[in-house]
C-alpha positions, -999 to 999 in steps of 0.1 A, spaced: -667 265 -217 -692 269 -246 -678 281 -279 -694 316 -276 -677 321 -242 -644 309 -257 -646 330 -286 -653 360 -263 -624 351 -241 -603 348 -272 -616 381 -285 -611 398 -251 -572 387 -250 -566 402 -288 -565 366 -303 -597 369 -322 -609 398 -340 -644 409 -335 -669 393 -360 -698 415 -373 -722 383 -367 -710 373 -332 -731 385 -303 -706 402 -279 -733 408 -254 -721 385 -227 -717 397 -192 -683 416 -189 -676 399 -156 -683 365 -175 -661 374 -203 -631 383 -176 -636 352 -159 -635 329 -190 -604 348 -202 -586 341 -169 -598 307 -165 -591 295 -201 -554 310 -198 -543 300 -164 -567 269 -161 -581 286 -126 -615 276 -113 -644 301 -117 -643 305 -77 -606 314 -79 -614 338 -106 -646 353 -88 -626 358 -60 -606 384 -77 -616 420 -74 -625 436 -107 -594 454 -106 -571 423 -101 -592 405 -131 -583 435 -153 -546 434 -143 -547 398 -151 -563 403 -184 -539 430 -195 -509 407 -187 -524 381 -205 -526 405 -237 -491 413 -231 -482 376 -230 -502 368 -263 -488 398 -284 -454 386 -273 -460 353 -285 -475 365 -315 -445 388 -323 -419 358 -318 -440 334 -340 -440 361 -368 -403 364 -362 -396 329 -366 -417 325 -399 -393 351 -417 
């Protein structure tokens, strides 16, 4: 996975804020596949077999998981 695609995937999951100088023009399907493949270690083919609606649902679940983890980590730092 290229650095640009990885950064785009992290941004889509809510783990990386948008950077003004970064080119976010990657194809949305590519970004969705990058997020899911990166998070679940699924192949490109497995991700592409999902419908757009299924990919969107998985991305929302990944965001929820990442937010829960971030809250948990913040709670432990106190």
